[in-house]
N, C-alpha and C positions, 0 to 999 in steps of 0.2 A: 823849510818853507813850504807852508802850502800853496799848493796851485789852484789860481780862480778857475773854477769850473761852470760850462756854459749854463742859462739856465733857459727853462722852459718859458711861455708867455705868463702862465700862470706863476712863475718867481719858485719854482720847485727844480732841483737840478736837475739837467736832463739827460737821459739815459739814450733817446733814441735821435739817428741824427739822420736826414733824407740826402741820400749820396747821390741821387739823378744829376744829369747833367744840366737839364733845363735851366735858365736864367727864372729866378722869380723875388722877387722882395722882400715875400715871408720868411721869417725862420725857418733854417730847416732843423731848427733842436726845437725835440718834443720831451716833459716826463714820461713814465709809464701809462700815465690817466690821463695822458692828453694825446697821444699818438692818436694818430689814423688810425681804425684798424678792421679788417677785411677788406680781401684783395682778391681781386678773381685770380693773381697768382699762385691761388693755396686751393682757389677752386680743384676738386678731383671728379669724374665721373665715373670712375672703376666703383665697386661695390665696398662701402666702406668697411674696417677692420671689426672681425666680430667678438674679438677677443679684448678691446679695449671701448672704451668712451668718453677718451680725450677729443671728440668731434661731434659735429651736429650738421645738423642739413642745411642746404641753404636754398634749394629748391625741393620740396619733400623728393624722395626718392630718385631724385636725378641726378644733383650735385650736392656735395657735402665740402664740408674744411675741417681739419684741425686746432683745436683751441686750446687754451692755456688753462693752469688747475684753476684760475678764477672763472671758467665760462667764456672766456672771449676769444674773438679770433687773433689773430697775428698780424700784425704792420706789412704793408708791402714790405716783397723781398728787397727793394730797394730802399730800406732804412736799414740801418747798424744799430747796434747795440751794444752799451758798454755799461754794469753793472757801476763802475766807478768814474761814471761821467766822461764830460769831455772836455780837456784844458782848453783854457783861453788865449789863445798865442796874443801876448806880448806886441805882437808888430799891428796886430788888427783891432787895437781895445776901439 
């Protein structure tokens, strides 16, 4: 039996869910293309790694952040990722 998965507003399978405790009417479920990216929780002010290219300047020569293999910043640390998506609970359809 295949379980139903939560969908992003674009109708792709959601692989990210916002785990914040704040209440909102917005859906917490997002696909990898629609999830908001770039958050100060990932910003660093110490010198960036010299042996890596998986980072970019946020504020030139001051603040940097790691990026994924596609050059995108990561979502806020309050998002949880699951490449298999999130099952829909039958009690909350």
